[in-house]
Wavefront OBJ file of the C-alpha trace (Angstrom):
o trace
v 29.222 82.332 28.864
v 26.745 82.999 26.098
v 26.979 85.203 23.061
v 27.065 88.973 23.092
v 23.466 90.216 23.572
v 22.174 90.930 20.089
v 18.592 91.518 21.350
v 19.490 95.106 22.293
v 18.699 97.035 19.110
v 18.614 100.467 20.721
v 22.356 100.728 21.350
v 21.947 104.417 22.180
v 19.766 103.547 25.164
v 22.589 103.087 27.672
v 23.254 105.622 30.447
v 25.598 105.596 33.439
v 24.287 103.531 36.332
v 25.255 106.066 39.008
v 27.625 108.946 39.662
v 30.110 106.436 41.078
v 30.228 104.542 37.778
v 31.023 107.370 35.368
v 34.544 106.014 35.022
v 36.330 108.527 37.223
v 37.503 105.659 39.421
v 38.241 103.420 36.456
v 35.005 101.421 36.646
v 32.482 102.825 34.174
v 29.166 100.966 34.306
v 26.235 101.694 31.994
v 22.739 100.185 31.986
v 20.049 100.110 29.332
v 17.150 102.458 29.961
v 14.616 99.791 28.949
v 15.335 98.097 32.306
v 14.041 101.042 34.329
v 10.507 99.778 34.960
v 11.651 96.240 35.789
v 14.170 97.658 38.254
v 11.714 100.126 39.792
v 8.995 97.509 40.308
v 11.290 94.796 41.649
v 13.557 96.646 44.066
v 13.067 99.183 46.841
v 16.391 101.005 46.815
v 15.679 102.555 50.231
v 15.948 99.152 51.965
v 19.118 97.459 53.151
v 18.694 94.803 50.450
v 18.209 97.460 47.789
v 21.341 99.304 48.873
v 23.310 96.041 48.759
v 22.204 95.452 45.156
v 23.199 99.010 44.219
v 26.665 98.572 45.762
v 27.230 95.232 44.022
v 26.363 96.734 40.638
v 28.573 99.757 41.295
v 31.428 97.399 42.184
v 31.291 95.463 38.917
v 34.899 95.377 37.855
v 36.357 95.247 34.397
v 38.567 92.177 34.351
v 41.914 93.300 32.871
v 42.632 89.806 31.576
v 39.584 90.104 29.322
v 41.354 92.862 27.475
v 44.725 91.245 27.082
v 45.545 91.089 23.449
v 45.292 87.640 21.946
v 48.678 86.079 21.225
v 49.845 86.740 17.703
v 48.856 84.167 15.150
v 51.975 82.328 14.011
v 52.606 82.563 10.306
v 54.950 80.304 8.366
v 58.280 81.852 7.482
v 58.110 83.358 4.014
v 59.781 81.476 1.270
v 62.488 83.355 -0.597
v 60.192 83.481 -3.647
v 57.501 85.470 -1.713
v 57.473 89.197 -2.341
v 57.643 91.763 0.470
v 54.107 92.869 -0.524
v 52.770 89.358 0.101
v 54.441 89.252 3.500
v 52.866 92.599 4.413
v 49.417 91.404 3.329
v 49.740 88.262 5.447
v 50.815 90.362 8.421
v 47.677 92.479 8.007
v 45.550 89.311 7.859
v 47.163 88.225 11.137
v 46.471 91.607 12.748
v 42.826 91.598 11.625
v 42.354 88.064 12.934
v 43.881 88.992 16.294
v 41.703 92.132 16.568
v 38.576 90.147 15.716
v 39.484 87.511 18.288
v 39.959 90.277 20.862
v 36.581 91.869 20.069
v 34.772 88.542 20.245
v 36.411 87.900 23.579
v 35.400 91.147 25.257
v 31.851 91.093 23.896
v 30.923 87.869 25.699
v 28.076 88.151 28.184
v 28.066 86.954 31.768
v 25.951 87.730 34.827
v 26.168 88.852 38.433
v 23.879 87.350 41.072
v 23.166 89.766 43.917
v 20.390 89.189 46.455
v 17.295 88.372 44.372
v 18.693 89.764 41.093
v 20.543 88.244 38.176
v 22.209 91.066 36.251
v 23.418 90.313 32.700
v 26.294 92.401 31.364
v 29.094 92.449 28.810
v 32.273 94.486 28.571
v 32.905 96.621 25.559
v 34.662 99.795 24.508
v 32.643 101.800 22.031
v 33.976 104.750 20.102
v 32.641 107.200 22.670
v 34.131 105.245 25.594
v 37.508 106.375 26.911
v 38.007 103.030 28.626
v 36.479 99.505 28.590
v 32.967 99.763 30.015
v 30.508 97.400 31.706
v 27.192 97.367 29.783
v 24.178 95.960 31.656
v 21.663 94.723 29.107
v 19.162 92.718 31.141
v 18.111 91.754 34.632
v 16.000 89.014 36.106
v 14.285 88.857 39.475
v 15.005 85.522 41.109
v 11.812 84.223 42.684
v 11.844 81.459 45.244
v 8.985 79.150 46.065
v 8.411 75.566 47.159
v 9.306 74.145 43.747
v 5.834 72.693 43.173
v 5.493 71.283 39.677
v 3.681 73.578 37.267
v 0.730 72.441 35.192
v -2.985 71.683 35.328
v -4.507 70.718 38.698
v -8.001 69.892 39.923
v -9.328 68.953 43.327
v -10.601 65.399 43.610
v -12.108 63.425 46.455
v -9.876 60.809 48.077
v -11.055 58.973 51.200
v -13.447 61.782 51.967
v -10.824 64.496 51.570
v -10.174 66.865 48.701
v -6.692 66.517 47.214
v -5.014 68.304 44.351
v -4.425 66.063 41.399
v -2.270 66.937 38.382
v -3.771 65.970 35.043
v -2.320 66.964 31.688
v -5.278 65.761 29.587
v -8.295 66.750 31.668
v -11.628 67.491 30.021
v -12.295 71.167 30.778
v -15.666 71.436 29.038
v -17.801 73.950 30.960
v -14.978 74.651 33.397
v -13.450 77.853 34.674
v -9.657 77.661 34.628
v -7.492 79.970 36.732
v -4.110 80.514 35.062
v -2.099 81.676 38.054
v 0.618 84.224 38.362
v 3.921 83.142 39.838
v 2.950 81.627 43.211
v 4.935 79.982 46.004
v 2.981 76.723 46.002
v 0.201 74.965 44.152
v -1.939 75.009 47.328
v -1.609 78.788 47.609
v -2.453 79.158 43.931
v -5.614 77.077 44.346
v -6.723 79.299 47.226
v -6.151 82.327 44.969
v -8.171 80.607 42.233
v -11.159 79.985 44.506
v -11.103 83.519 45.865
v -10.763 85.158 42.434
v -13.510 83.110 40.783
v -15.808 82.377 43.731
v -15.861 78.848 42.375
v -14.764 75.888 44.491
v -14.681 73.527 41.497
v -12.322 75.753 39.537
v -9.451 74.119 37.655
v -5.968 75.533 38.166
v -3.113 75.903 35.731
v -0.260 76.574 38.121
v 2.808 78.745 37.375
v 5.644 78.213 39.882
v 7.673 81.154 41.141
v 10.708 80.155 39.073
v 8.764 80.651 35.826
v 8.439 84.373 36.601
v 12.207 84.739 36.145
v 11.669 84.289 32.414
v 8.435 86.169 31.873
v 9.277 89.856 31.934
v 7.147 92.615 30.455
v 9.722 95.122 29.251
v 12.650 92.846 28.371
v 13.434 90.081 25.911
v 12.600 86.782 27.515
v 15.243 84.151 28.176
v 13.141 81.023 28.393
v 14.593 78.171 30.410
v 13.679 74.600 29.564
v 11.343 74.584 32.564
v 9.376 77.512 31.203
v 9.401 76.173 27.639
v 8.051 72.832 28.888
v 5.333 74.514 30.939
v 4.301 76.679 27.970
v 4.116 73.494 25.886
v 1.927 71.883 28.562
v -0.404 74.900 28.489
v -0.457 74.755 24.694
v -1.406 71.061 24.838
v -4.111 71.777 27.442
v -5.680 74.422 25.201
v -5.383 72.260 22.100
v -6.921 69.201 23.839
v -9.922 71.351 24.784
v -10.041 73.499 21.664
v -13.631 72.606 20.766
v -14.846 72.709 24.388
v -16.356 75.659 26.289
v -13.672 76.977 28.660
v -13.556 80.201 30.689
v -10.042 81.422 31.500
v -9.114 83.887 34.239
v -5.474 84.813 33.710
v -3.445 86.356 36.531
v -0.184 88.359 36.456
v 2.705 86.350 34.947
v 0.215 83.777 33.677
v -0.477 86.220 30.832
v 3.185 85.972 29.803
v 3.001 82.176 29.765
v -0.198 82.326 27.706
v 1.560 84.635 25.224
v 4.190 81.976 24.607
v 1.685 79.114 24.362
v -0.844 80.855 22.093
v 1.755 81.424 19.363
v 1.802 77.673 18.714
v -1.973 77.248 18.496
v -3.722 77.101 15.146
v -7.439 77.138 14.449
v -10.383 78.629 16.298
v -10.819 79.247 20.028
v -14.315 80.664 19.631
v -15.623 78.692 22.622
v -12.863 79.977 24.919
v -13.304 83.234 26.860
v -10.431 85.130 28.489
v -10.271 87.698 31.259
v -7.081 89.206 32.704
v -6.264 90.515 36.151
v -3.003 92.325 36.983
v -1.648 90.996 33.695
v 2.108 91.261 33.210
v 2.694 90.768 29.507
v 2.608 92.516 26.163
v -1.172 92.837 26.359
v -1.819 94.471 22.957
v -0.010 91.629 21.176
v -1.669 88.952 23.304
v -5.151 90.373 22.670
v -4.365 90.546 18.961
v -3.289 86.892 18.922
v -6.424 85.809 20.802
v -8.612 87.869 18.480
v -7.101 86.126 15.458
v -8.178 82.832 17.035
v -11.710 84.237 17.499
v -11.483 83.892 21.289
v -14.141 85.660 23.359
v -13.035 88.914 24.950
v -16.216 90.298 26.472
v -17.235 92.554 29.318
v -14.500 94.141 31.426
v -11.890 91.605 30.422
v -8.909 93.611 31.738
v -8.543 94.623 35.367
v -5.989 95.347 38.036
v -6.065 95.711 41.814
v -3.476 98.036 43.345
v -0.477 96.299 41.800
v 2.335 98.669 40.831
v 3.813 96.476 38.092
v 0.390 95.744 36.586
v -0.536 99.430 36.612
v 2.707 100.432 34.857
v 2.229 97.584 32.376
v -1.143 99.008 31.345
v -0.062 102.661 31.426
v 3.090 101.997 29.370
v 0.992 100.175 26.739
v -2.109 102.372 27.048
v -2.332 103.776 23.513
v -1.563 100.451 21.830
v -4.001 98.689 24.178
v -6.892 101.062 23.426
v -6.163 100.754 19.702
v -6.192 96.956 19.944
v -9.462 96.920 21.893
v -11.090 99.163 19.284
v -10.005 96.741 16.565
v -11.759 93.764 18.170
v -14.900 94.448 16.180
v -18.228 95.978 17.043
v -19.684 94.939 20.382
v -23.423 94.550 20.799
v -25.844 94.981 23.669
v -24.358 95.120 27.143
v -20.884 94.365 25.778
v -20.862 97.668 23.902
v -21.395 99.467 27.217
v -18.789 97.495 29.155
v -16.216 97.825 26.378
v -16.691 101.587 26.287
v -16.365 101.676 30.063
v -13.219 99.521 29.897
v -11.637 101.804 27.306
v -12.430 104.856 29.445
v -10.925 103.158 32.491
v -7.704 102.364 30.653
v -7.527 105.880 29.192
v -7.835 107.426 32.640
v -5.539 104.980 34.419
v -2.403 106.347 35.909
v -2.148 109.845 37.252
v 0.708 112.129 36.459
v 3.212 110.132 38.538
v 2.371 106.824 36.837
v 2.455 108.417 33.394
v 5.887 109.910 34.096
v 7.161 106.547 35.309
v 5.864 104.763 32.227
v 7.631 107.310 30.008
v 10.950 107.125 31.839
v 12.683 104.499 29.633
v 12.283 106.689 26.556
v 12.946 109.967 28.368
v 16.205 108.691 29.850
v 17.741 107.860 26.461
v 20.790 110.055 25.985
v 20.141 111.776 29.305
v 22.880 113.072 31.592
v 20.797 111.768 34.495
v 22.069 108.529 35.959
v 19.879 105.435 36.235
v 20.107 105.510 40.051
v 19.304 109.224 40.136
v 16.153 108.580 38.088
v 15.151 105.733 40.437
v 15.544 107.960 43.498
v 13.496 110.744 41.876
v 10.788 108.292 40.782
v 10.588 106.806 44.266
v 10.098 110.238 45.795
v 7.403 111.175 43.252
v 5.436 107.970 43.755
v 5.035 108.428 47.511
l 1 2 3 4 5 6 7 8 9 10 11 12 13 14 15 16 17 18 19 20 21 22 23 24 25 26 27 28 29 30 31 32 33 34 35 36 37 38 39 40 41 42 43 44 45 46 47 48 49 50 51 52 53 54 55 56 57 58 59 60 61 62 63 64 65 66 67 68 69 70 71 72 73 74 75 76 77 78 79 80 81 82 83 84 85 86 87 88 89 90 91 92 93 94 95 96 97 98 99 100 101 102 103 104 105 106 107 108 109 110 111 112 113 114 115 116 117 118 119 120 121 122 123 124 125 126 127 128 129 130 131 132 133 134 135 136 137 138 139 140 141 142 143 144 145 146 147 148 149 150 151 152 153 154 155 156 157 158 159 160 161 162 163 164 165 166 167 168 169 170 171 172 173 174 175 176 177 178 179 180 181 182 183 184 185 186 187 188 189 190 191 192 193 194 195 196 197 198 199 200 201 202 203 204 205 206 207 208 209 210 211 212 213 214 215 216 217 218 219 220 221 222 223 224 225 226 227 228 229 230 231 232 233 234 235 236 237 238 239 240 241 242 243 244 245 246 247 248 249 250 251 252 253 254 255 256 257 258 259 260 261 262 263 264 265 266 267 268 269 270 271 272 273 274 275 276 277 278 279 280 281 282 283 284 285 286 287 288 289 290 291 292 293 294 295 296 297 298 299 300 301 302 303 304 305 306 307 308 309 310 311 312 313 314 315 316 317 318 319 320 321 322 323 324 325 326 327 328 329 330 331 332 333 334 335 336 337 338 339 340 341 342 343 344 345 346 347 348 349 350 351 352 353 354 355 356 357 358 359 360 361 362 363 364 365 366 367 368 369 370 371 372 373 374 375 376 377 378 379 380 381 382 383
């Protein structure tokens, strides 16, 4: 098990998961409100699979052995010369050490795997808790694909046929590169790249499905070595072509991977242009980082096509996104028109239902509403 989750700063953001987990049956379970949008986008609770996930979370049990007091720390027998006061002080030291050991023990974090979810939780008893409580602090959606290796691919001719070839140090000068979202196979991602760009000589930087487990929008990322290595490969690809002219089209989770890679880049990217479609990342921060590198962000460089998670990503970041776009500097000519149009599009995105959904994590803080109750209500409103 890993350490108690210190990434949760808003400790007041926990609410009961459902009416069945309020502790009346001895199994209180709370979940952090910041997980609402991840949960809503990833799981349809009206399906059989969704109901199975709900039941598994409701059945999380507090392990009584986790709360057994640590055995007392043996102290040497006091010598006759030691005063009773010294003995009392040593006994208090022993008690404090045992209590600390107990607290460290119960604040360890573990996870439950149910269907396509990995649910991280720890057990704790806060001052307001009448009994030890399960606290869910993070969840991951487990994606499954064909385990194709991530990285840079291009089609090359071999015996009259076109085959996908992986190349870490390709010259991308004048190329369009499609940075894919999490996709089941490299072949499927290349088809997406050709369709999205209308370019049959497009280069592909492929993100496997497994990488999406790490690249959430509304949670702190837990980067596996696989994702760290792929981000490093993307970083190297950008750095190797830093002075070249490269056009990037970034899809879905690819924006999250780019966010990790761009933090390691130094110097100018003034010959690199970026456009985003259905981006799932902290877009205001990513645009700010790219702007600092003097990357080109022109025309309608943000778009989405009927993707619920992408829509909520934009709506939940709308004000910060518009502010970041306005700070990119004055646009000239046609770009001034398209940027104004883009800002208006973002400002108008998301009707009342989407706006309410985006606001749910903050609105649920301290609420008597359960997490499951809010999910059911949101599902009904979004139909």
